[in-house]
SEGU-483085 format. One line per field, with one value per residue: residue in one letter; y, z, x of N, C-alpha, C in turn. Coordinates in pm, whole numbers, plus 50000, padded with zeros to 5 digits. Layout:
residuo	[a ...]
ny	[Y ...]
nz	[Z ...]
nx	[X ...]
cay	[Y ...]
caz	[Z ...]
cax	[X ...]
cy	[Y ...]
cz	[Z ...]
cx	[X ...]
//
This chain:
residuo	[m l r h l l v q a s i t a k g a v y p d g t g v s a m r d i k e l i g v l m r v t n g g e v t e g e v l d l e f d a d g e l l t a l n a a y i t l l e f v h d r s a r a t d r a l d h t q r a v l r e k l s r i v a l c d a v n]
ny	[49911 49882 49652 49462 49466 49363 49101 49010 49031 48835 48604 48610 48583 48329 48172 48159 47991 47817 47720 47599 47466 47476 47665 47883 48091 48166 48264 48480 48640 48694 48840 49062 49176 49233 49426 49637 49693 49780 50013 50174 50186 50333 50585 50620 50600 50401 50273 50183 50007 49891 49745 49571 49421 49255 48923 48621 48315 48094 47907 47840 48029 48216 48272 48388 48617 48745 48795 48970 49187 49261 49342 49553 49721 49787 49931 50142 50264 50347 50533 50753 51034 51117 51066 51252 51490 51440 51389 51225 51004 50906 50838 50641 50443 50370 50267 50041 49895 49854 49680 49461 49398 49325 49093 48924 48899 48772 48527 48426 48400 48201 47981 47937]
nz	[87747 87578 87440 87649 87698 87456 87460 87686 87589 87389 87540 87702 87506 87402 87624 87725 87889 87891 88104 88022 87785 87541 87346 87328 87506 87405 87149 87225 87344 87122 86974 87138 87101 86828 86848 86976 86778 86576 86692 86704 86432 86339 86420 86694 87020 87225 87538 87699 87908 87836 87613 87725 87883 87708 87604 87432 87250 87011 86711 86470 86169 86253 86520 86471 86329 86525 86725 86580 86540 86805 86891 86714 86801 87056 86977 86851 87070 87216 87045 87064 87133 86925 86708 86757 86670 86412 86151 85926 86014 86206 86038 85878 86069 86159 85922 85889 86110 86028 85815 85961 86109 85901 85810 86036 86056 85811 85851 86069 85954 85769 85933 86031]
nx	[20224 19997 20072 20061 19783 19692 19791 19655 19395 19394 19435 19205 19006 19059 19037 18780 18520 18217 17959 17718 17760 17629 17669 17508 17564 17811 17742 17585 17777 17937 17756 17739 17993 17965 17763 17901 18090 17916 17813 18042 18117 17909 17967 17989 18149 18370 18468 18778 18733 18487 18565 18753 18584 18458 18401 18458 18417 18528 18601 18860 18847 18658 18730 18979 18897 18741 18934 19100 18927 18883 19140 19178 18975 19077 19304 19175 19048 19274 19381 19224 19260 19427 19260 19066 19169 19237 19060 19073 19220 19040 18824 18947 19016 18761 18660 18820 18732 18470 18512 18612 18384 18206 18333 18311 18032 17977 18110 17968 17715 17773 17803 17551]
cay	[49887 49830 49513 49383 49455 49275 48965 48980 49013 48707 48500 48612 48531 48186 48099 48166 47861 47837 47601 47531 47383 47478 47764 47998 48198 48208 48347 48605 48720 48740 48946 49180 49235 49290 49548 49740 49730 49857 50145 50248 50213 50433 50715 50622 50573 50289 50290 50068 49914 49816 49649 49468 49337 49163 48786 48541 48187 48044 47824 47864 48162 48308 48316 48479 48743 48808 48847 49086 49298 49300 49416 49678 49805 49840 50035 50253 50331 50411 50643 50849 51175 51141 51069 51375 51601 51396 51326 51120 50887 50856 50776 50521 50340 50322 50185 49912 49824 49815 49559 49352 49363 49252 48959 48845 48869 48672 48399 48379 48357 48075 47874 47913]
caz	[87805 87475 87414 87758 87675 87342 87508 87776 87503 87323 87642 87739 87396 87385 87747 87772 87905 87925 88174 87960 87677 87425 87248 87337 87571 87311 87045 87289 87361 86989 86940 87215 87028 86706 86887 87000 86647 86506 86753 86664 86289 86316 86471 86839 87087 87318 87639 87717 87998 87759 87528 87811 87937 87606 87604 87325 87225 86877 86653 86333 86109 86333 86632 86415 86297 86652 86785 86501 86571 86945 86894 86643 86894 87156 86911 86830 87199 87254 86952 87075 87127 86789 86620 86784 86595 86276 86099 85831 86095 86262 85928 85839 86172 86158 85802 85920 86200 85945 85744 86060 86138 85786 85809 86145 86018 85704 85909 86152 85860 85709 86032 86047]
cax	[20093 19909 20112 20005 19640 19670 19814 19543 19278 19406 19415 19063 18925 19080 19015 18642 18456 18077 17911 17604 17810 17539 17707 17419 17640 17915 17682 17544 17899 17976 17660 17777 18104 17908 17694 18001 18144 17814 17807 18162 18115 17805 18011 17996 18277 18372 18572 18867 18665 18387 18635 18813 18477 18410 18454 18399 18481 18497 18707 18902 18847 18578 18813 19079 18828 18703 19057 19144 18836 18908 19266 19155 18896 19169 19384 19082 19033 19401 19408 19112 19303 19477 19144 18990 19230 19266 18936 19109 19256 18915 18751 19021 19002 18622 18646 18883 18640 18356 18556 18617 18245 18152 18394 18251 17893 17981 18149 17856 17611 17816 17783 17406]
cy	[49826 49684 49421 49362 49360 49129 48921 48953 48876 48593 48493 48549 48380 48107 48100 48026 47884 47709 47529 47442 47387 47573 47887 48116 48253 48300 48481 48697 48774 48853 49074 49252 49300 49421 49664 49787 49814 49999 50231 50282 50313 50568 50726 50596 50454 50314 50165 49962 49829 49709 49536 49375 49236 49027 48712 48414 48139 47958 47878 48009 48263 48359 48415 48616 48818 48869 48972 49208 49351 49386 49551 49774 49866 49951 50160 50334 50409 50527 50754 50994 51209 51151 51197 51493 51566 51318 51213 50991 50824 50780 50643 50410 50284 50233 50046 49830 49777 49687 49439 49303 49282 49109 48870 48805 48761 48534 48341 48329 48223 47956 47838 47878]
cz	[87700 87444 87522 87738 87560 87381 87597 87693 87438 87421 87681 87631 87384 87508 87799 87776 87953 87985 88104 87843 87550 87317 87252 87400 87478 87204 87103 87306 87227 86945 87015 87147 86899 86736 86910 86867 86569 86560 86704 86515 86251 86380 86622 86891 87180 87416 87644 87806 87927 87673 87614 87871 87835 87620 87489 87309 87089 86830 86516 86290 86191 86452 86585 86387 86424 86722 86713 86531 86711 86955 86825 86728 87002 87098 86890 86958 87235 87163 86961 87061 86988 86691 86636 86703 86450 86222 86001 85905 86153 86156 85889 85941 86178 86035 85824 86011 86124 85867 85838 86092 86024 85780 85916 86109 85910 85760 85995 86063 85798 85802 86042 85920]
cx	[19998 19943 20056 19856 19609 19690 19699 19417 19280 19380 19268 18978 18938 19042 18872 18581 18314 18021 17797 17643 17727 17582 17619 17491 17747 17858 17636 17665 17949 17885 17691 17894 18055 17836 17789 18060 18043 17806 17923 18158 18006 17840 18023 18137 18259 18486 18660 18801 18561 18453 18692 18709 18424 18479 18388 18480 18436 18613 18745 18902 18767 18658 18919 19017 18788 18824 19106 19057 18862 19034 19250 19071 18986 19256 19300 19066 19159 19438 19304 19157 19357 19361 19063 19043 19258 19146 18966 19146 19130 18837 18816 19003 18859 18597 18706 18792 18516 18390 18561 18476 18185 18205 18330 18109 17890 18015 18037 17742 17646 17794 17635 17343]
//
């Protein structure tokens, strides 16, 4: 099941098309993903539905970073029960997501 979700995530991320063509919608979607990452790295939780609702479009390194964060978020969601009983695992997974967030922010800053 997780493998299916990861493939679906990759297709969704690469297949997003915005009618305005300006990139404004794309940046808003990226900011939404950043918001979810910030919530999780600050100790919050996220549901599978919230992750699956995320969409984004980008090119190059930014797309790679977004896809990596998306997949890591899905893994985080699926490991919820394990994280509930293993504080070290929870801490480690949040640290990985913090690194993904930092990478995305750095790449977005480089574009602007």
